[in-house]
VMD Tcl script that builds the backbone (N, CA, C; Angstrom):
set m [mol new atoms 429]
animate dup $m
set s [atomselect $m all]
$s set {name element resname resid chain x y z} {
  {N N UNK 1 A 0.833 -1.169 0.000}
  {CA C UNK 1 A 0.000 0.000 0.000}
  {C C UNK 1 A 0.887 1.245 0.000}
  {N N UNK 2 A 0.534 2.218 -0.789}
  {CA C UNK 2 A 1.317 3.456 -0.815}
  {C C UNK 2 A 0.369 4.639 -0.876}
  {N N UNK 3 A 0.865 5.770 -0.383}
  {CA C UNK 3 A 0.049 6.968 -0.448}
  {C C UNK 3 A 0.431 7.775 -1.683}
  {N N UNK 4 A -0.279 8.842 -1.939}
  {CA C UNK 4 A -0.030 9.651 -3.130}
  {C C UNK 4 A 1.320 10.348 -3.118}
  {N N UNK 5 A 1.913 10.530 -1.945}
  {CA C UNK 5 A 3.197 11.221 -1.857}
  {C C UNK 5 A 4.375 10.265 -1.864}
  {N N UNK 6 A 4.156 8.992 -2.121}
  {CA C UNK 6 A 5.230 8.003 -2.107}
  {C C UNK 6 A 6.137 8.214 -3.314}
  {N N UNK 7 A 7.404 8.544 -3.080}
  {CA C UNK 7 A 8.349 8.782 -4.169}
  {C C UNK 7 A 9.172 7.554 -4.479}
  {N N UNK 8 A 8.995 6.475 -3.733}
  {CA C UNK 8 A 9.874 5.325 -3.892}
  {C C UNK 8 A 9.666 4.610 -5.226}
  {N N UNK 9 A 8.592 4.859 -5.910}
  {CA C UNK 9 A 8.356 4.142 -7.148}
  {C C UNK 9 A 8.348 5.054 -8.370}
  {N N UNK 10 A 8.972 6.207 -8.258}
  {CA C UNK 10 A 9.113 7.068 -9.426}
  {C C UNK 10 A 10.119 6.447 -10.372}
  {N N UNK 11 A 9.838 6.410 -11.658}
  {CA C UNK 11 A 10.853 5.911 -12.579}
  {C C UNK 11 A 12.065 6.833 -12.564}
  {N N UNK 12 A 13.236 6.251 -12.711}
  {CA C UNK 12 A 14.474 7.025 -12.623}
  {C C UNK 12 A 14.540 8.098 -13.694}
  {N N UNK 13 A 14.076 7.805 -14.899}
  {CA C UNK 13 A 14.184 8.780 -15.978}
  {C C UNK 13 A 13.013 9.758 -15.998}
  {N N UNK 14 A 12.192 9.717 -14.968}
  {CA C UNK 14 A 11.047 10.600 -14.895}
  {C C UNK 14 A 11.493 12.050 -14.706}
  {N N UNK 15 A 10.844 13.005 -15.369}
  {CA C UNK 15 A 11.201 14.404 -15.155}
  {C C UNK 15 A 10.907 14.857 -13.733}
  {N N UNK 16 A 10.079 14.094 -12.979}
  {CA C UNK 16 A 9.793 14.467 -11.599}
  {C C UNK 16 A 10.952 14.158 -10.664}
  {N N UNK 17 A 11.948 13.393 -11.104}
  {CA C UNK 17 A 13.096 13.084 -10.256}
  {C C UNK 17 A 14.203 14.058 -10.604}
  {N N UNK 18 A 14.375 15.120 -9.808}
  {CA C UNK 18 A 15.347 16.148 -10.136}
  {C C UNK 18 A 16.743 15.799 -9.653}
  {N N UNK 19 A 17.674 16.667 -9.979}
  {CA C UNK 19 A 19.049 16.519 -9.493}
  {C C UNK 19 A 19.079 16.739 -7.987}
  {N N UNK 20 A 20.191 16.427 -7.366}
  {CA C UNK 20 A 20.340 16.503 -5.910}
  {C C UNK 20 A 19.914 17.857 -5.362}
  {N N UNK 21 A 19.127 17.798 -4.283}
  {CA C UNK 21 A 18.751 19.003 -3.569}
  {C C UNK 21 A 17.779 19.900 -4.299}
  {N N UNK 22 A 17.103 19.410 -5.317}
  {CA C UNK 22 A 16.200 20.245 -6.100}
  {C C UNK 22 A 14.761 20.040 -5.651}
  {N N UNK 23 A 13.887 20.850 -6.226}
  {CA C UNK 23 A 12.467 20.715 -5.939}
  {C C UNK 23 A 11.841 19.742 -6.928}
  {N N UNK 24 A 10.804 19.065 -6.471}
  {CA C UNK 24 A 10.030 18.182 -7.333}
  {C C UNK 24 A 8.577 18.288 -6.911}
  {N N UNK 25 A 7.635 18.129 -7.846}
  {CA C UNK 25 A 6.239 18.162 -7.439}
  {C C UNK 25 A 5.941 16.997 -6.502}
  {N N UNK 26 A 5.208 17.248 -5.423}
  {CA C UNK 26 A 4.899 16.205 -4.449}
  {C C UNK 26 A 3.921 15.199 -5.018}
  {N N UNK 27 A 3.053 15.635 -5.869}
  {CA C UNK 27 A 2.008 14.787 -6.401}
  {C C UNK 27 A 1.542 15.454 -7.697}
  {N N UNK 28 A 1.217 14.671 -8.734}
  {CA C UNK 28 A 0.753 15.303 -9.978}
  {C C UNK 28 A -0.450 16.223 -9.771}
  {N N UNK 29 A -1.337 15.919 -8.786}
  {CA C UNK 29 A -2.490 16.782 -8.534}
  {C C UNK 29 A -2.144 17.937 -7.594}
  {N N UNK 30 A -0.966 17.903 -6.982}
  {CA C UNK 30 A -0.563 18.921 -6.009}
  {C C UNK 30 A 0.456 19.847 -6.656}
  {N N UNK 31 A 0.195 21.148 -6.626}
  {CA C UNK 31 A 1.123 22.084 -7.262}
  {C C UNK 31 A 2.247 22.515 -6.327}
  {N N UNK 32 A 2.187 22.127 -5.034}
  {CA C UNK 32 A 3.240 22.502 -4.088}
  {C C UNK 32 A 4.478 21.644 -4.322}
  {N N UNK 33 A 5.635 22.267 -4.537}
  {CA C UNK 33 A 6.851 21.461 -4.700}
  {C C UNK 33 A 7.333 20.947 -3.348}
  {N N UNK 34 A 8.082 19.849 -3.370}
  {CA C UNK 34 A 8.706 19.356 -2.152}
  {C C UNK 34 A 10.205 19.327 -2.385}
  {N N UNK 35 A 10.954 19.441 -1.323}
  {CA C UNK 35 A 12.406 19.415 -1.413}
  {C C UNK 35 A 12.901 17.998 -1.221}
  {N N UNK 36 A 13.884 17.623 -2.012}
  {CA C UNK 36 A 14.551 16.337 -1.842}
  {C C UNK 36 A 15.898 16.608 -1.207}
  {N N UNK 37 A 16.207 15.917 -0.141}
  {CA C UNK 37 A 17.508 16.127 0.483}
  {C C UNK 37 A 18.522 15.150 -0.092}
  {N N UNK 38 A 19.774 15.466 0.089}
  {CA C UNK 38 A 20.878 14.658 -0.426}
  {C C UNK 38 A 21.614 14.051 0.761}
  {N N UNK 39 A 21.478 12.744 0.980}
  {CA C UNK 39 A 22.153 12.152 2.135}
  {C C UNK 39 A 23.666 12.111 1.936}
  {N N UNK 40 A 24.434 12.269 3.028}
  {CA C UNK 40 A 25.893 12.166 2.906}
  {C C UNK 40 A 26.306 10.732 2.581}
  {N N UNK 41 A 27.296 10.604 1.720}
  {CA C UNK 41 A 27.752 9.299 1.220}
  {C C UNK 41 A 29.267 9.214 1.336}
  {N N UNK 42 A 29.761 8.060 1.761}
  {CA C UNK 42 A 31.188 7.731 1.689}
  {C C UNK 42 A 31.324 6.536 0.768}
  {N N UNK 43 A 32.335 6.545 -0.082}
  {CA C UNK 43 A 32.611 5.409 -0.965}
  {C C UNK 43 A 34.067 5.050 -0.783}
  {N N UNK 44 A 34.314 3.775 -0.531}
  {CA C UNK 44 A 35.698 3.334 -0.422}
  {C C UNK 44 A 35.907 2.071 -1.232}
  {N N UNK 45 A 37.167 1.830 -1.549}
  {CA C UNK 45 A 37.517 0.669 -2.361}
  {C C UNK 45 A 37.898 -0.485 -1.453}
  {N N UNK 46 A 37.290 -1.624 -1.687}
  {CA C UNK 46 A 37.606 -2.858 -0.972}
  {C C UNK 46 A 38.308 -3.794 -1.952}
  {N N UNK 47 A 38.760 -4.915 -1.447}
  {CA C UNK 47 A 39.487 -5.859 -2.293}
  {C C UNK 47 A 38.632 -6.378 -3.450}
  {N N UNK 48 A 37.344 -6.596 -3.192}
  {CA C UNK 48 A 36.467 -7.178 -4.210}
  {C C UNK 48 A 35.623 -6.160 -4.966}
  {N N UNK 49 A 35.767 -4.872 -4.669}
  {CA C UNK 49 A 34.980 -3.859 -5.364}
  {C C UNK 49 A 34.877 -2.582 -4.554}
  {N N UNK 50 A 33.748 -1.897 -4.691}
  {CA C UNK 50 A 33.513 -0.648 -3.968}
  {C C UNK 50 A 32.453 -0.863 -2.896}
  {N N UNK 51 A 32.519 -0.054 -1.853}
  {CA C UNK 51 A 31.512 -0.067 -0.796}
  {C C UNK 51 A 31.009 1.362 -0.637}
  {N N UNK 52 A 29.702 1.525 -0.723}
  {CA C UNK 52 A 29.054 2.818 -0.572}
  {C C UNK 52 A 28.352 2.822 0.782}
  {N N UNK 53 A 28.610 3.837 1.594}
  {CA C UNK 53 A 27.947 3.993 2.891}
  {C C UNK 53 A 27.125 5.274 2.860}
  {N N UNK 54 A 25.818 5.138 3.068}
  {CA C UNK 54 A 24.916 6.291 3.076}
  {C C UNK 54 A 24.397 6.498 4.488}
  {N N UNK 55 A 24.494 7.709 4.977}
  {CA C UNK 55 A 24.030 8.065 6.310}
  {C C UNK 55 A 22.533 8.358 6.242}
  {N N UNK 56 A 21.709 7.436 6.758}
  {CA C UNK 56 A 20.256 7.567 6.670}
  {C C UNK 56 A 19.602 7.351 8.037}
  {N N UNK 57 A 19.882 8.189 9.028}
  {CA C UNK 57 A 19.283 7.982 10.348}
  {C C UNK 57 A 17.765 8.093 10.294}
  {N N UNK 58 A 17.104 7.191 10.999}
  {CA C UNK 58 A 15.646 7.208 11.050}
  {C C UNK 58 A 14.960 6.517 9.897}
  {N N UNK 59 A 15.711 6.036 8.915}
  {CA C UNK 59 A 15.126 5.381 7.746}
  {C C UNK 59 A 15.032 3.879 8.011}
  {N N UNK 60 A 13.917 3.282 7.616}
  {CA C UNK 60 A 13.754 1.832 7.714}
  {C C UNK 60 A 14.072 1.206 6.364}
  {N N UNK 61 A 14.255 -0.108 6.355}
  {CA C UNK 61 A 14.523 -0.812 5.098}
  {C C UNK 61 A 13.367 -0.624 4.116}
  {N N UNK 62 A 12.150 -0.511 4.631}
  {CA C UNK 62 A 10.987 -0.297 3.762}
  {C C UNK 62 A 10.950 1.125 3.214}
  {N N UNK 63 A 11.673 2.036 3.842}
  {CA C UNK 63 A 11.664 3.438 3.432}
  {C C UNK 63 A 12.750 3.812 2.456}
  {N N UNK 64 A 13.523 2.836 1.987}
  {CA C UNK 64 A 14.620 3.127 1.064}
  {C C UNK 64 A 14.554 2.156 -0.113}
  {N N UNK 65 A 14.913 2.646 -1.276}
  {CA C UNK 65 A 14.936 1.799 -2.471}
  {C C UNK 65 A 16.164 2.132 -3.304}
  {N N UNK 66 A 16.785 1.095 -3.830}
  {CA C UNK 66 A 17.915 1.229 -4.758}
  {C C UNK 66 A 17.448 0.734 -6.109}
  {N N UNK 67 A 17.883 1.419 -7.149}
  {CA C UNK 67 A 17.496 1.013 -8.495}
  {C C UNK 67 A 18.666 1.248 -9.440}
  {N N UNK 68 A 18.836 0.330 -10.388}
  {CA C UNK 68 A 19.860 0.499 -11.427}
  {C C UNK 68 A 19.151 0.590 -12.764}
  {N N UNK 69 A 19.510 1.616 -13.509}
  {CA C UNK 69 A 18.990 1.772 -14.863}
  {C C UNK 69 A 20.064 2.454 -15.690}
  {N N UNK 70 A 20.385 1.875 -16.823}
  {CA C UNK 70 A 21.379 2.447 -17.737}
  {C C UNK 70 A 22.689 2.782 -17.022}
  {N N UNK 71 A 23.159 1.848 -16.211}
  {CA C UNK 71 A 24.441 1.975 -15.503}
  {C C UNK 71 A 24.444 3.101 -14.470}
  {N N UNK 72 A 23.265 3.513 -14.033}
  {CA C UNK 72 A 23.139 4.540 -13.000}
  {C C UNK 72 A 22.469 3.921 -11.779}
  {N N UNK 73 A 23.130 4.044 -10.624}
  {CA C UNK 73 A 22.578 3.564 -9.357}
  {C C UNK 73 A 21.894 4.739 -8.676}
  {N N UNK 74 A 20.622 4.569 -8.332}
  {CA C UNK 74 A 19.874 5.639 -7.678}
  {C C UNK 74 A 19.332 5.133 -6.353}
  {N N UNK 75 A 19.551 5.926 -5.330}
  {CA C UNK 75 A 19.086 5.668 -3.976}
  {C C UNK 75 A 18.011 6.701 -3.685}
  {N N UNK 76 A 16.818 6.237 -3.327}
  {CA C UNK 76 A 15.779 7.191 -2.984}
  {C C UNK 76 A 14.850 6.604 -1.945}
  {N N UNK 77 A 14.155 7.484 -1.250}
  {CA C UNK 77 A 13.237 7.030 -0.222}
  {C C UNK 77 A 12.733 8.158 0.641}
  {N N UNK 78 A 12.297 7.763 1.843}
  {CA C UNK 78 A 11.647 8.711 2.734}
  {C C UNK 78 A 11.995 8.389 4.180}
  {N N UNK 79 A 12.202 9.435 4.949}
  {CA C UNK 79 A 12.435 9.312 6.387}
  {C C UNK 79 A 11.285 10.006 7.105}
  {N N UNK 80 A 10.572 9.250 7.927}
  {CA C UNK 80 A 9.479 9.820 8.707}
  {C C UNK 80 A 9.621 9.356 10.145}
  {N N UNK 81 A 9.477 10.262 11.067}
  {CA C UNK 81 A 9.487 9.907 12.480}
  {C C UNK 81 A 8.324 10.619 13.148}
  {N N UNK 82 A 7.514 9.852 13.837}
  {CA C UNK 82 A 6.377 10.434 14.546}
  {C C UNK 82 A 6.770 10.689 15.994}
  {N N UNK 83 A 6.354 11.825 16.504}
  {CA C UNK 83 A 6.586 12.133 17.914}
  {C C UNK 83 A 5.537 11.407 18.751}
  {N N UNK 84 A 5.932 10.883 19.900}
  {CA C UNK 84 A 4.964 10.169 20.738}
  {C C UNK 84 A 3.961 11.121 21.391}
  {N N UNK 85 A 2.733 10.666 21.488}
  {CA C UNK 85 A 1.689 11.383 22.226}
  {C C UNK 85 A 1.442 12.798 21.760}
  {N N UNK 86 A 1.313 13.700 22.746}
  {CA C UNK 86 A 1.012 15.109 22.475}
  {C C UNK 86 A 2.264 15.957 22.350}
  {N N UNK 87 A 3.416 15.338 22.208}
  {CA C UNK 87 A 4.666 16.084 22.160}
  {C C UNK 87 A 4.795 16.848 20.849}
  {N N UNK 88 A 5.511 17.966 20.909}
  {CA C UNK 88 A 5.754 18.755 19.704}
  {C C UNK 88 A 7.239 19.086 19.624}
  {N N UNK 89 A 7.682 19.313 18.452}
  {CA C UNK 89 A 9.093 19.562 18.182}
  {C C UNK 89 A 9.489 20.966 18.628}
  {N N UNK 90 A 10.556 21.080 19.408}
  {CA C UNK 90 A 11.058 22.360 19.882}
  {C C UNK 90 A 12.277 22.783 19.074}
  {N N UNK 91 A 13.135 21.832 18.750}
  {CA C UNK 91 A 14.363 22.112 18.000}
  {C C UNK 91 A 14.636 20.919 17.093}
  {N N UNK 92 A 15.025 21.173 15.838}
  {CA C UNK 92 A 15.277 20.078 14.904}
  {C C UNK 92 A 16.554 20.323 14.121}
  {N N UNK 93 A 17.465 19.365 14.183}
  {CA C UNK 93 A 18.660 19.369 13.344}
  {C C UNK 93 A 18.632 18.195 12.383}
  {N N UNK 94 A 17.865 17.210 12.716}
  {CA C UNK 94 A 17.746 16.006 11.915}
  {C C UNK 94 A 16.746 16.247 10.793}
  {N N UNK 95 A 17.187 16.055 9.556}
  {CA C UNK 95 A 16.321 16.330 8.407}
  {C C UNK 95 A 15.392 15.156 8.125}
  {N N UNK 96 A 14.136 15.459 7.962}
  {CA C UNK 96 A 13.122 14.466 7.631}
  {C C UNK 96 A 12.715 14.677 6.181}
  {N N UNK 97 A 12.022 13.710 5.627}
  {CA C UNK 97 A 11.462 13.866 4.300}
  {C C UNK 97 A 12.098 12.959 3.273}
  {N N UNK 98 A 11.906 13.314 2.025}
  {CA C UNK 98 A 12.365 12.500 0.902}
  {C C UNK 98 A 13.831 12.774 0.608}
  {N N UNK 99 A 14.517 11.743 0.116}
  {CA C UNK 99 A 15.924 11.905 -0.249}
  {C C UNK 99 A 16.186 11.207 -1.574}
  {N N UNK 100 A 17.236 11.665 -2.256}
  {CA C UNK 100 A 17.599 11.128 -3.566}
  {C C UNK 100 A 19.087 11.318 -3.775}
  {N N UNK 101 A 19.725 10.293 -4.310}
  {CA C UNK 101 A 21.151 10.379 -4.653}
  {C C UNK 101 A 21.405 9.406 -5.791}
  {N N UNK 102 A 22.146 9.829 -6.819}
  {CA C UNK 102 A 22.433 8.993 -7.987}
  {C C UNK 102 A 23.917 8.970 -8.282}
  {N N UNK 103 A 24.364 7.842 -8.830}
  {CA C UNK 103 A 25.764 7.647 -9.188}
  {C C UNK 103 A 25.846 6.904 -10.511}
  {N N UNK 104 A 26.770 7.309 -11.360}
  {CA C UNK 104 A 27.062 6.567 -12.582}
  {C C UNK 104 A 28.069 5.483 -12.210}
  {N N UNK 105 A 27.751 4.245 -12.547}
  {CA C UNK 105 A 28.625 3.120 -12.222}
  {C C UNK 105 A 29.608 2.869 -13.353}
  {N N UNK 106 A 30.789 2.423 -13.001}
  {CA C UNK 106 A 31.768 2.066 -14.027}
  {C C UNK 106 A 31.374 0.723 -14.633}
  {N N UNK 107 A 31.940 0.427 -15.769}
  {CA C UNK 107 A 31.662 -0.845 -16.442}
  {C C UNK 107 A 32.203 -2.030 -15.650}
  {N N UNK 108 A 33.085 -1.766 -14.678}
  {CA C UNK 108 A 33.681 -2.830 -13.874}
  {C C UNK 108 A 32.748 -3.367 -12.795}
  {N N UNK 109 A 31.615 -2.715 -12.547}
  {CA C UNK 109 A 30.709 -3.152 -11.482}
  {C C UNK 109 A 29.803 -4.267 -11.996}
  {N N UNK 110 A 29.738 -5.347 -11.223}
  {CA C UNK 110 A 28.860 -6.476 -11.526}
  {C C UNK 110 A 27.467 -6.151 -10.979}
  {N N UNK 111 A 26.565 -5.729 -11.827}
  {CA C UNK 111 A 25.229 -5.307 -11.403}
  {C C UNK 111 A 24.479 -6.419 -10.686}
  {N N UNK 112 A 24.645 -7.643 -11.129}
  {CA C UNK 112 A 23.922 -8.770 -10.536}
  {C C UNK 112 A 24.420 -9.094 -9.130}
  {N N UNK 113 A 25.622 -8.673 -8.781}
  {CA C UNK 113 A 26.196 -8.993 -7.481}
  {C C UNK 113 A 26.032 -7.908 -6.434}
  {N N UNK 114 A 25.353 -6.812 -6.767}
  {CA C UNK 114 A 25.195 -5.704 -5.821}
  {C C UNK 114 A 24.295 -6.142 -4.666}
  {N N UNK 115 A 24.732 -5.845 -3.439}
  {CA C UNK 115 A 23.940 -6.144 -2.248}
  {C C UNK 115 A 23.836 -4.885 -1.396}
  {N N UNK 116 A 22.797 -4.841 -0.565}
  {CA C UNK 116 A 22.605 -3.685 0.312}
  {C C UNK 116 A 22.041 -4.149 1.642}
  {N N UNK 117 A 22.502 -3.496 2.721}
  {CA C UNK 117 A 21.933 -3.762 4.047}
  {C C UNK 117 A 21.908 -2.459 4.834}
  {N N UNK 118 A 20.897 -2.345 5.683}
  {CA C UNK 118 A 20.710 -1.158 6.509}
  {C C UNK 118 A 20.894 -1.562 7.960}
  {N N UNK 119 A 21.814 -0.889 8.658}
  {CA C UNK 119 A 22.089 -1.223 10.047}
  {C C UNK 119 A 22.423 0.056 10.813}
  {N N UNK 120 A 21.643 0.346 11.834}
  {CA C UNK 120 A 21.918 1.510 12.671}
  {C C UNK 120 A 21.890 2.830 11.933}
  {N N UNK 121 A 21.026 2.961 10.929}
  {CA C UNK 121 A 20.926 4.215 10.185}
  {C C UNK 121 A 21.968 4.399 9.100}
  {N N UNK 122 A 22.763 3.353 8.837}
  {CA C UNK 122 A 23.767 3.421 7.772}
  {C C UNK 122 A 23.442 2.346 6.742}
  {N N UNK 123 A 23.256 2.787 5.499}
  {CA C UNK 123 A 23.029 1.861 4.396}
  {C C UNK 123 A 24.377 1.503 3.791}
  {N N UNK 124 A 24.665 0.212 3.724}
  {CA C UNK 124 A 25.908 -0.267 3.108}
  {C C UNK 124 A 25.557 -0.964 1.803}
  {N N UNK 125 A 26.083 -0.443 0.711}
  {CA C UNK 125 A 25.852 -1.024 -0.614}
  {C C UNK 125 A 27.193 -1.549 -1.116}
  {N N UNK 126 A 27.254 -2.837 -1.400}
  {CA C UNK 126 A 28.478 -3.461 -1.916}
  {C C UNK 126 A 28.357 -3.577 -3.430}
  {N N UNK 127 A 29.356 -3.037 -4.115}
  {CA C UNK 127 A 29.390 -3.000 -5.576}
  {C C UNK 127 A 30.581 -3.838 -6.034}
  {N N UNK 128 A 30.373 -5.145 -6.231}
  {CA C UNK 128 A 31.503 -6.008 -6.588}
  {C C UNK 128 A 31.978 -5.765 -8.014}
  {N N UNK 129 A 33.252 -6.012 -8.220}
  {CA C UNK 129 A 33.813 -5.902 -9.570}
  {C C UNK 129 A 33.379 -7.104 -10.400}
  {N N UNK 130 A 33.250 -6.868 -11.693}
  {CA C UNK 130 A 33.020 -7.964 -12.626}
  {C C UNK 130 A 34.328 -8.731 -12.745}
  {N N UNK 131 A 34.279 -10.054 -12.592}
  {CA C UNK 131 A 35.534 -10.808 -12.688}
  {C C UNK 131 A 36.157 -10.656 -14.073}
  {N N UNK 132 A 37.451 -10.491 -14.083}
  {CA C UNK 132 A 38.186 -10.403 -15.350}
  {C C UNK 132 A 38.191 -11.783 -15.992}
  {N N UNK 133 A 38.036 -11.799 -17.284}
  {CA C UNK 133 A 38.100 -13.088 -17.969}
  {C C UNK 133 A 39.550 -13.545 -18.016}
  {N N UNK 134 A 39.729 -14.807 -17.725}
  {CA C UNK 134 A 41.063 -15.389 -17.729}
  {C C UNK 134 A 41.426 -15.783 -19.155}
  {N N UNK 135 A 42.683 -15.619 -19.521}
  {CA C UNK 135 A 43.077 -16.044 -20.859}
  {C C UNK 135 A 42.899 -17.553 -20.990}
  {N N UNK 136 A 42.482 -17.956 -22.143}
  {CA C UNK 136 A 42.338 -19.392 -22.385}
  {C C UNK 136 A 42.949 -19.729 -23.728}
  {N N UNK 137 A 43.406 -20.912 -23.811}
  {CA C UNK 137 A 44.044 -21.374 -25.034}
  {C C UNK 137 A 42.970 -21.945 -25.951}
  {N N UNK 138 A 43.023 -21.539 -27.201}
  {CA C UNK 138 A 42.072 -22.032 -28.197}
  {C C UNK 138 A 42.800 -23.038 -29.070}
  {N N UNK 139 A 42.239 -24.216 -29.119}
  {CA C UNK 139 A 42.866 -25.286 -29.882}
  {C C UNK 139 A 42.608 -25.076 -31.376}
  {N N UNK 140 A 43.653 -25.215 -32.154}
  {CA C UNK 140 A 43.551 -25.117 -33.607}
  {C C UNK 140 A 43.527 -26.535 -34.147}
  {N N UNK 141 A 42.484 -26.849 -34.920}
  {CA C UNK 141 A 42.363 -28.201 -35.475}
  {C C UNK 141 A 42.701 -28.180 -36.956}
  {N N UNK 142 A 43.268 -29.229 -37.403}
  {CA C UNK 142 A 43.575 -29.385 -38.830}
  {C C UNK 142 A 42.374 -30.019 -39.511}
  {N N UNK 143 A 42.168 -29.673 -40.780}
  {CA C UNK 143 A 41.056 -30.268 -41.530}
  {C C UNK 143 A 41.561 -31.122 -42.646}
}
mol reanalyze $m
mol bondsrecalc $m
mol representation Tube
mol addrep $m
């Protein structure tokens, strides 16, 4: 089940998915734009490929989606936190709302081997390298 403001299923090439930190319409029937935030990302090289770490405090696994299209990896989703009872927010430094981040992948990334896990507000995406083909000897037959 999804509501009208669910951005997790927007097609990547949709004009409604803007560049980082831009405005996008919240809903086709709603003329009010919404802001998309850009989560901080660290990428490091491991022995078997790259590891992407996205800082997503307050986000659940159901609130985040990764998609690959045309060699572009896109991370998008929503962070929502409800205050308990009758409490109201006095001070906020933690950003809530929709987020979006995209990366062009190199040809060396094995798309089928990409894995992701969310633990303690940090999304870890493993981008394994495509194995190099080993040289092989081709037998020449006489006819």
